[in-house]
C-alpha positions, -999 to 999 in steps of 0.1 A, spaced: 847 -479 311 834 -509 290 821 -500 255 784 -507 250 772 -532 225 748 -521 197 719 -540 184 692 -529 159 655 -538 160 641 -554 129 626 -520 119 659 -501 124 678 -527 104 654 -524 75 654 -486 77 692 -487 77 693 -510 46 668 -489 28 685 -456 36 719 -469 26 705 -483 -7 688 -450 -14 720 -430 -7 740 -452 -30 715 -448 -58 707 -411 -54 740 -396 -42 767 -407 -67 791 -380 -54 791 -396 -19 775 -430 -20 790 -442 12 783 -411 33 752 -425 51 769 -457 62 801 -437 72 781 -412 92 760 -439 109 791 -459 117 808 -429 133 777 -422 154 774 -458 166 811 -457 175 805 -426 196 775 -441 213 795 -473 222 819 -450 241 793 -425 253 758 -441 253 741 -410 267 754 -387 240 720 -384 224 693 -360 236 664 -374 256 633 -380 236 599 -383 253 577 -412 244 545 -422 261 552 -460 263 590 -465 261 611 -449 288 647 -437 283 647 -431 245 674 -409 232 678 -393 198 711 -385 180 714 -368 147 734 -377 116 738 -340 106 751 -343 71 726 -369 59 699 -355 80 688 -387 97 679 -393 133 689 -424 153 664 -433 181 678 -456 207 677 -468 243 706 -477 265 702 -505 290 728 -498 317 725 -533 332 732 -552 301 755 -525 286 734 -527 254 723 -499 231 692 -509 212 686 -488 181 648 -484 175 648 -464 144 670 -447 118 647 -420 104 650 -392 79 644 -359 96 629 -346 63 598 -368 69 584 -342 92 570 -368 116 586 -391 141 588 -429 135 567 -455 153 590 -469 179 590 -504 192 615 -525 213 611 -554 188 
C-alpha cells in the first residue's frame, strides 16, 4: 500500500511552530519531545491514515483525531482517499478544554 502524503493547513503549521517553541522554552528536560512525538504520529498516519478516531463536525466530513499522549496534544486531520493526502487541520493542546476551530484552509 502506498504511504499517504501529509500536508498542514496554515493554522496547523502555526500551531505546530508555536507548540514546538513553547516546548523548547518550557520543557528543558525534553525540549524535542513535542516534535518527536508529532513526527512519530505523522509517520504512523502515513502508513495507516485511518488510525485516528472519528471526530464529528457539523461542516467538515471525515475528520479524525489522534492523540499525542505524552505531550497531551490532539491532531485533527482528514484523509482524502482519492489523492492519498492527509490534511492536518489542527494540532491542539487537550488541556485547553475546548476543541479548535477547524478549517480546510
